[in-house]
C-alpha positions as CSV (number, residue, x, y, z in Angstrom):
1,M,131.8,98.3,119.6
2,T,132.7,95.0,117.9
3,A,130.1,92.6,116.6
4,G,131.5,90.0,119.0
5,G,131.0,92.4,121.9
6,L,127.5,93.2,120.8
7,F,126.3,89.6,120.5
8,G,128.1,88.4,123.6
9,G,130.1,85.5,122.1
10,S,130.5,82.1,123.9
11,A,129.6,83.6,127.3
12,S,126.2,84.7,125.9
13,R,125.6,81.2,124.5
14,A,126.5,79.7,127.9
15,V,124.1,82.0,129.7
16,A,121.4,81.2,127.2
17,A,121.8,77.5,127.6
18,A,121.7,77.8,131.4
19,T,118.6,80.0,131.4
20,A,116.6,78.0,128.9
21,S,115.4,75.9,131.8
22,V,113.0,78.7,132.8
23,Y,111.0,77.7,129.7
24,Q,111.7,74.0,129.7
25,S,110.5,73.8,133.3
26,I,107.0,74.4,132.0
27,G,107.3,72.3,128.9
28,V,108.2,75.0,126.4
29,R,111.2,74.4,124.1
30,P,113.2,77.4,123.0
31,L,114.1,78.0,119.4
32,V,117.3,78.7,117.5
33,N,116.1,81.6,115.4
34,C,117.2,81.4,111.8
35,K,114.0,83.2,110.6
36,G,114.2,86.8,111.7
37,T,112.2,89.3,113.7
38,F,108.7,87.9,114.1
39,T,106.6,88.6,117.1
40,I,105.1,85.1,117.1
41,I,108.7,83.7,117.9
42,S,109.3,86.5,120.4
43,G,111.0,89.0,118.1
44,S,114.6,89.6,119.1
45,Q,116.9,89.2,122.1
46,S,117.4,92.5,123.9
47,L,120.9,93.9,124.2
48,P,122.9,93.4,127.4
49,E,122.8,97.2,127.9
50,V,119.0,97.1,127.6
51,K,118.7,94.3,130.2
52,R,120.8,96.3,132.6
53,A,118.8,99.5,132.0
54,M,115.6,97.7,132.7
55,D,116.9,96.1,135.8
56,E,118.2,99.5,137.2
57,A,114.9,101.2,136.2
58,S,112.9,98.6,138.2
59,R,114.6,99.6,141.4
60,H,113.3,103.1,141.7
61,Y,110.0,105.1,141.6
62,V,109.6,108.0,139.1
63,H,106.8,110.2,137.9
64,L,106.1,108.9,134.4
65,D,105.2,112.3,132.8
66,E,108.6,113.6,134.0
67,L,110.3,110.5,132.7
68,M,108.8,110.6,129.3
69,E,109.5,114.3,128.9
70,A,113.2,113.7,129.6
71,V,113.3,110.6,127.4
72,G,111.5,112.6,124.6
73,K,114.2,115.2,124.6
74,R,117.0,112.6,124.7
75,L,115.4,110.7,121.8
76,A,115.3,113.9,119.8
77,E,119.0,114.4,120.4
78,L,119.8,110.9,119.3
79,T,117.6,110.6,116.3
80,G,117.4,114.1,114.9
81,A,113.6,114.1,115.2
82,E,111.8,116.9,116.9
83,Y,110.6,114.6,119.7
84,G,110.1,111.0,120.6
85,I,108.1,108.8,122.9
86,V,108.3,105.1,123.9
87,T,105.1,103.1,123.4
88,A,104.0,99.5,124.1
89,G,105.1,98.3,120.7
90,C,104.7,99.8,117.2
91,A,101.0,98.9,117.0
92,A,100.4,100.9,120.2
93,A,102.3,103.9,118.6
94,L,99.9,103.7,115.6
95,T,96.9,103.7,118.0
96,H,98.1,106.6,120.1
97,A,99.0,108.6,117.0
98,T,95.5,108.1,115.6
99,A,93.9,109.1,118.9
100,A,96.1,112.3,118.9
101,C,95.0,113.2,115.4
102,I,91.4,112.8,116.3
103,A,91.2,114.2,119.8
104,G,94.4,116.1,120.2
105,A,95.0,116.9,123.9
106,D,91.4,117.9,124.5
107,P,90.3,115.9,127.6
108,E,86.6,116.0,126.6
109,K,87.3,114.6,123.1
110,M,89.7,112.1,124.6
111,Q,87.0,110.7,126.9
112,R,84.6,110.3,124.0
113,L,86.8,107.9,122.1
114,P,85.9,105.6,120.4
115,N,82.6,107.4,120.0
116,L,83.5,109.5,116.9
117,A,80.2,111.4,116.5
118,G,81.1,115.0,115.6
119,L,84.9,114.2,115.5
120,K,87.2,113.5,112.6
121,N,86.5,109.9,111.7
122,E,88.4,109.0,108.5
123,V,92.0,107.8,107.8
124,I,93.3,107.8,104.3
125,M,95.6,104.9,103.3
126,P,97.2,104.3,99.9
127,R,96.1,100.9,98.7
128,Y,99.7,99.4,98.9
129,S,99.7,100.2,102.7
130,R,96.7,98.1,103.6
131,N,97.9,95.3,105.9
132,V,97.0,93.2,108.9
133,Y,98.6,95.8,111.3
134,D,96.3,98.6,110.3
135,H,93.9,97.2,112.8
136,A,95.8,99.3,115.3
137,V,94.4,102.4,113.5
138,R,90.9,101.0,112.8
139,M,90.4,100.1,116.5
140,L,89.5,103.8,117.1
141,G,86.4,103.2,115.0
142,V,87.6,105.2,112.0
143,K,86.7,104.6,108.4
144,V,89.6,103.7,106.2
145,V,89.5,105.5,102.8
146,E,91.7,103.6,100.3
147,V,93.3,105.5,97.4
148,G,95.4,104.2,94.5
149,T,96.3,107.4,92.6
150,P,97.2,111.0,93.4
151,E,93.8,111.9,91.9
152,E,92.0,109.6,94.2
153,L,94.0,111.1,97.1
154,A,93.0,114.6,96.2
155,A,89.4,113.6,96.1
156,A,89.6,111.8,99.5
157,F,90.3,114.8,101.6
158,S,87.4,116.2,103.6
159,E,86.6,117.8,106.9
160,R,86.4,114.3,108.3
161,T,90.0,113.4,107.5
162,A,92.0,112.8,110.7
163,M,95.2,111.3,109.4
164,I,97.0,109.5,106.6
165,M,98.8,106.3,107.3
166,I,101.6,104.9,105.1
167,L,103.2,101.5,105.3
168,A,107.0,101.7,104.8
169,G,108.3,99.5,102.0
170,T,107.2,98.8,98.4
171,G,105.2,101.7,97.2
172,D,106.4,104.5,99.5
173,E,108.7,105.8,96.9
174,G,106.3,105.4,94.0
175,P,103.8,107.7,92.3
176,L,101.8,107.8,95.5
177,G,104.8,107.6,97.8
178,T,105.4,109.5,101.0
179,E,106.8,112.7,99.4
180,V,103.8,113.0,97.0
181,I,101.3,112.3,99.9
182,C,103.0,114.8,102.2
183,R,103.0,117.6,99.6
184,M,99.3,117.2,99.3
185,A,98.5,116.7,103.0
186,K,100.5,119.6,104.5
187,P,98.5,122.5,103.0
188,K,95.3,120.8,104.3
189,G,96.8,120.4,107.8
190,V,96.4,116.6,107.7
191,P,99.1,114.7,109.6
192,V,100.9,111.8,108.0
193,I,102.3,108.8,109.9
194,V,104.6,106.0,108.5
195,D,104.6,102.5,109.9
196,A,108.2,101.4,109.8
197,A,108.0,98.6,112.3
198,A,110.7,96.2,111.2
199,E,112.9,98.8,109.5
200,H,116.4,99.9,110.4
201,L,116.3,103.2,112.3
202,T,117.8,105.7,109.9
203,I,119.2,108.9,111.5
204,P,117.6,111.2,110.6
205,S,114.6,109.1,109.7
206,I,114.2,108.9,106.0
207,H,110.4,109.1,106.4
208,L,110.5,112.3,108.4
209,K,112.9,113.7,105.8
210,R,110.3,112.9,103.1
211,G,107.8,115.1,104.9
212,A,106.0,112.7,107.3
213,D,104.9,114.1,110.6
214,M,105.4,110.9,112.6
215,V,107.1,107.5,112.1
216,A,106.6,104.4,114.3
217,Y,109.2,101.7,114.9
218,S,109.1,98.4,116.7
219,G,111.5,98.5,119.7
220,G,111.8,94.7,119.9
221,K,113.0,94.0,116.4
222,C,116.2,95.2,114.8
223,I,116.8,97.9,117.4
224,R,116.8,95.0,120.0
225,G,115.1,96.9,122.8
226,P,112.4,95.4,125.0
227,Q,110.1,93.1,123.1
228,C,106.9,95.0,124.2
229,A,108.2,98.5,123.4
230,G,107.9,100.7,120.4
231,L,109.2,104.1,119.2
232,L,107.3,107.1,117.9
233,L,109.3,109.9,116.5
234,G,108.2,113.2,114.9
235,S,106.2,116.4,115.7
236,K,106.5,117.4,119.3
237,T,102.9,118.5,119.8
238,L,101.5,115.4,118.1
239,L,103.7,113.1,120.1
240,Q,102.9,114.9,123.4
241,A,99.2,114.5,122.5
242,A,99.8,110.8,121.7
243,W,101.4,110.4,125.2
244,L,98.4,112.0,126.9
245,N,96.1,109.6,125.0
246,S,98.1,106.7,126.4
247,A,98.7,105.2,129.9
248,P,99.2,106.3,132.7
249,H,96.5,108.8,131.6
250,H,92.9,107.7,131.7
251,A,92.1,107.8,128.0
252,F,91.5,105.3,125.1
253,G,95.1,104.1,125.2
254,R,95.2,103.3,129.0
255,S,95.3,99.6,128.2
256,L,98.4,100.0,126.1
257,K,100.7,100.6,129.1
258,V,104.4,101.1,128.8
259,G,106.3,100.9,132.1
260,K,109.4,102.7,133.4
261,E,111.5,99.5,132.6
262,E,110.5,99.5,129.0
263,I,110.9,103.3,128.6
264,M,114.5,103.2,129.9
265,G,115.2,99.9,128.1
266,M,114.1,101.4,124.8
267,L,116.2,104.5,125.4
268,A,119.2,102.3,126.1
269,A,118.5,100.5,122.8
270,V,118.5,103.7,120.8
271,E,121.7,104.9,122.6
272,M,123.3,101.6,121.5
273,W,121.9,101.9,118.0
274,V,124.0,105.0,117.3
275,K,127.1,103.2,118.8
276,R,126.7,99.8,117.2
277,D,129.2,98.7,114.5
278,H,126.6,97.9,111.9
279,E,129.2,97.0,109.3
280,A,130.8,94.5,111.7
281,E,127.4,93.0,112.3
282,W,126.9,92.5,108.6
283,K,130.3,90.8,108.2
284,Q,129.4,88.5,111.1
285,W,126.1,87.5,109.4
286,E,128.0,86.8,106.2
287,S,130.5,84.6,108.1
288,W,127.7,82.6,109.7
289,L,126.1,82.0,106.3
290,N,129.5,81.0,104.9
291,T,129.9,78.4,107.8
292,I,126.5,76.9,107.0
293,S,127.1,77.0,103.2
294,R,130.4,75.2,103.5
295,S,128.8,72.5,105.7
296,V,125.8,71.7,103.5
297,S,127.8,72.0,100.2
298,R,129.6,68.8,101.2
299,V,126.4,67.0,100.4
300,Q,126.4,66.0,96.7
301,G,123.7,67.8,94.7
302,V,123.3,70.7,97.2
303,T,123.9,74.3,96.0
304,T,123.7,77.6,97.9
305,E,123.1,81.2,97.1
306,V,123.5,84.4,99.2
307,M,120.6,86.7,98.5
308,Q,120.9,90.4,99.3
309,P,118.1,92.3,101.0
310,R,115.8,94.9,99.4
311,G,114.5,97.8,101.5
312,L,115.1,98.5,105.1
313,S,112.9,95.8,106.8
314,N,114.7,92.7,108.1
315,R,117.7,94.0,106.4
316,A,120.3,91.2,106.2
317,P,121.7,88.8,103.7
318,Q,120.0,85.4,103.5
319,L,121.2,82.0,102.4
320,R,119.1,79.8,100.1
321,I,120.0,76.1,100.0
322,R,118.7,74.1,97.0
323,W,118.7,70.4,96.0
324,D,116.7,67.8,94.0
325,A,114.3,66.1,96.4
326,Q,114.2,63.0,94.3
327,Q,118.0,62.7,94.5
328,L,118.3,63.3,98.2
329,G,115.1,61.7,99.3
330,I,113.8,64.7,101.3
331,T,111.8,67.8,100.4
332,G,112.3,71.4,101.6
333,Q,109.2,71.2,103.8
334,E,110.4,68.0,105.3
335,V,113.8,69.6,106.2
336,F,112.0,72.5,107.7
337,D,109.7,70.3,109.8
338,T,112.6,68.0,110.8
339,L,114.6,70.8,112.2
340,Y,111.6,72.5,113.8
341,E,110.8,69.3,115.7
342,G,114.4,68.4,116.4
343,N,116.7,69.0,119.4
344,P,117.8,71.7,119.6
345,R,114.7,73.2,117.9
346,I,115.6,75.3,114.8
347,I,113.2,77.5,112.9
348,L,114.2,78.4,109.3
349,A,113.2,81.5,107.3
350,G,111.3,79.4,104.8
351,S,111.1,76.4,102.6
352,S,109.7,75.2,99.3
353,G,108.9,71.7,97.9
354,D,106.6,69.0,99.1
355,R,105.7,65.5,97.8
356,L,102.3,66.5,96.6
357,S,103.3,69.5,94.4
358,N,106.8,68.2,93.3
359,M,108.1,71.8,93.6
360,P,111.9,72.4,93.6
361,S,113.2,72.0,97.1
362,S,115.0,74.6,99.2
363,V,115.3,76.2,102.6
364,T,116.3,79.7,103.6
365,I,118.5,80.9,106.5
366,M,118.1,84.4,107.9
367,P,121.0,85.3,110.2
368,Y,119.4,88.6,111.4
369,M,118.5,87.4,114.9
370,M,120.9,84.4,115.3
371,M,123.2,84.4,118.3
372,P,126.9,83.4,118.2
373,G,127.1,79.6,118.1
374,D,123.8,79.2,116.3
375,E,125.6,79.0,113.0
376,K,127.4,75.9,114.1
377,I,124.2,74.3,115.3
378,A,122.4,75.1,112.1
379,A,125.3,73.9,109.9
380,E,125.6,70.6,111.7
381,K,121.9,69.8,111.7
382,L,121.3,70.8,108.1
383,H,124.2,68.7,106.9
384,A,123.0,65.8,108.9
385,V,119.4,65.9,107.6
386,L,120.5,66.4,104.0
387,S,123.2,63.8,104.0
388,H,121.2,61.2,106.0
389,P,117.5,62.1,105.5
390,P,115.1,60.5,107.9
391,R,112.7,58.0,106.4
392,V,109.5,59.9,105.7
393,Q,106.5,57.8,105.2
394,P,104.4,59.4,102.4
395,P,100.8,59.9,103.4
396,E,98.6,57.1,102.4
397,R,96.4,58.2,99.5
398,P,92.7,57.2,99.8
399,S,91.5,54.6,97.3
400,G,88.3,54.4,95.4
401,A,86.4,56.8,93.2
402,P,86.0,60.4,94.5
403,A,82.8,61.0,96.4
404,N,80.5,63.4,94.6
405,I,80.0,66.5,96.7
406,A,79.0,69.0,94.0
407,G,76.3,71.4,95.2
408,Q,75.4,73.5,98.2
409,W,76.4,72.6,101.8
410,R,75.6,74.2,105.1
411,F,78.6,74.2,107.4
412,H,78.5,74.4,111.2
413,L,81.8,75.5,112.7
414,E,82.6,75.0,116.4
415,F,85.5,77.3,117.5
416,V,87.4,76.9,120.8
417,R,84.6,79.3,122.0
418,G,81.7,80.2,119.8
419,E,80.0,78.8,116.7
420,A,79.2,80.0,113.2
421,E,77.1,78.9,110.2
422,H,78.8,79.1,106.8
423,V,77.6,78.1,103.3
424,V,79.8,76.4,100.8
425,V,78.9,75.7,97.1
426,F,81.2,73.2,95.3
427,E,81.7,72.6,91.6
428,Q,83.4,69.3,91.0
429,K,85.2,67.8,88.0
430,D,86.6,64.4,88.7
431,N,88.4,64.9,92.0
432,Q,89.0,68.6,91.6
433,L,87.0,71.2,93.5
434,V,86.3,74.9,92.9
435,G,83.5,77.0,94.4
436,T,82.5,79.6,96.9
437,H,82.9,79.7,100.6
438,M,80.5,82.2,102.4
439,G,81.0,83.1,106.0
440,D,78.9,85.4,108.1
441,I,79.9,88.6,106.3
442,L,82.7,87.6,104.0
443,S,83.1,85.3,101.0
444,G,85.9,83.9,98.8
445,D,86.7,81.3,96.2
446,L,87.8,77.9,97.2
447,R,90.0,75.2,95.6
448,G,90.6,71.6,96.7
449,V,90.3,67.9,96.0
450,V,88.3,64.9,96.8
451,E,90.2,61.6,97.1
452,G,87.8,58.7,97.9
453,T,85.9,59.9,100.9
454,Q,88.6,62.4,101.9
455,V,88.0,66.1,101.1
456,R,90.5,69.0,101.4
457,F,90.0,72.6,100.3
458,R,91.2,76.1,101.1
459,S,89.7,79.5,100.9
460,S,90.7,83.1,101.7
461,H,88.4,86.0,102.7
462,R,89.6,89.6,102.5
463,Y,88.7,91.9,105.3
464,E,90.1,95.5,105.4
465,G,93.8,95.1,105.2
466,T,94.1,91.4,105.9
467,R,92.9,88.0,104.8
468,L,91.3,85.2,106.8
469,G,92.5,81.8,105.6
470,Y,90.6,78.5,106.0
471,E,92.0,75.0,105.4
472,F,89.3,72.4,105.6
473,T,90.0,68.6,105.9
474,G,87.4,66.0,106.5
475,T,85.5,62.9,105.4
476,V,82.3,62.4,103.4
477,E,79.6,60.2,104.9
478,G,76.7,60.2,102.4
479,E,74.8,63.5,102.9
480,V,77.1,64.6,105.8
481,M,80.7,65.7,106.0
482,R,82.8,66.4,109.1
483,G,86.4,67.3,110.0
484,T,88.6,70.2,111.2
485,V,89.5,73.5,109.7
486,G,92.8,75.3,110.2
487,L,92.5,79.0,110.9
488,Q,96.1,79.9,110.6
489,E,97.1,82.0,113.6
490,Y,93.7,81.6,115.1
491,G,94.0,77.9,115.8
492,Q,91.5,75.4,114.4
493,A,87.8,74.5,114.6
494,R,85.7,71.4,114.2
495,W,83.0,71.4,111.5
496,T,80.1,69.4,110.2
497,A,78.3,70.0,107.0
498,Q,74.9,68.9,105.7
499,R,74.1,68.7,101.9
500,H,71.3,71.0,100.9
501,R,68.6,69.5,98.7
502,Y,67.1,72.1,96.5
503,G,63.3,72.6,96.7
504,Q,63.3,72.1,100.5
505,P,62.7,75.0,102.9
506,G,65.7,77.3,103.6
507,G,67.2,76.6,100.2
508,V,68.2,80.2,99.3
509,V,71.8,81.0,100.0
510,R,71.9,84.1,102.2
511,P,73.5,87.2,100.7
512,V,76.8,88.3,102.1
513,K,76.4,91.4,104.2
514,N,78.0,94.6,103.2
515,V,81.0,95.6,105.4
């Protein structure tokens, strides 16, 4: 199959333009995706063959156990794995695999989850594998045991160990990589799963070849299956147990339902994966980047560079576009924002440079999930904004001496639902702030500035495999401050703060709880 046939060409673009109204009718503007496979921007577009399979599957009734058994055998034939099941995304695959490693296919144990009393309740993870997605494993209530060396791994095994989880990528080939871990785990009978969500599907899977028992993939990323589907490959008995722990069965994973449409759509995507001309796809990506590069290079002072990928995740070449913001009169962040707010709406892979930091300016294009015709749109819009930058009014800087906010403050946060009490201790030198931000159970350093009566500061709190970011902005009004705090993907909250005067009741900063 040619790349043109795969992506659909001009006909695909015409259909996309016609169907965009389904979103626009409710006030949602579609995106031109120059960023890649990210769930927050709806991952990828499923292949035409996937859409047809899902439509055909929706027109009949089947017994889901019979369907998954047949699909499992076919996935084994296609991928070289012992067995396969379709899940409601890669995170669901991790959850079902964890349940299978704890409860197996024992109905009594399955019904007890997530009550782990008397069951295996620990999952070992190499330190490099901790990430925001390991919540899918932790949701069973297990304790994560982090290890950083083979010696720590050897000491971590116990009768409570249910599983080892590895994140594919940097580290999985190192001194505590997959092969090392599997050699130590197999004699102890501890299953190993690899989270390879955004990776290319290697056949046979490189992770299973290294000794892993299971590997989980996202179906709605590079494989271009249904957005809410995932793929779990590996040991037949473990995967059969994982299926029994999931819907339609009445177990812990009942809420993570995958329907007949997603199951057949995912199978169609894997069928297509082995037929797709991946070399032609790569050449098409390069030609799209060349089109964009030629267009923006007509602007004096703009240079471009093609960057080759590392690893198997989001594996595609990228184009970096650089320029001097002083010369062109626009920064990388401003180009990013202009295209994101423009029409059509374009999201880029990244940017650098703003007026406050005076960093070098650049933007990056990822062609991985672009559709035919997107390259012309991106080339035209990037050339326009770089050659005739919109007039950007620099933010007005507050005047006057910076307010003195050094000391301890009690913050009251009002979320979209719920409230919290935090404590912040500032150290101030001129207009520069450092200090400590303490939440309910977490704490972290902060850094920021005071300009006149305007205050801005950021902090980051680590929890398990993720970090919670806070970006506070507000105004100082004597002994009180108030403003808003950005919570990254969790929206924002309003806050008010009261300065603490030492020697008054309630003056001891509460200790952060152990977690």
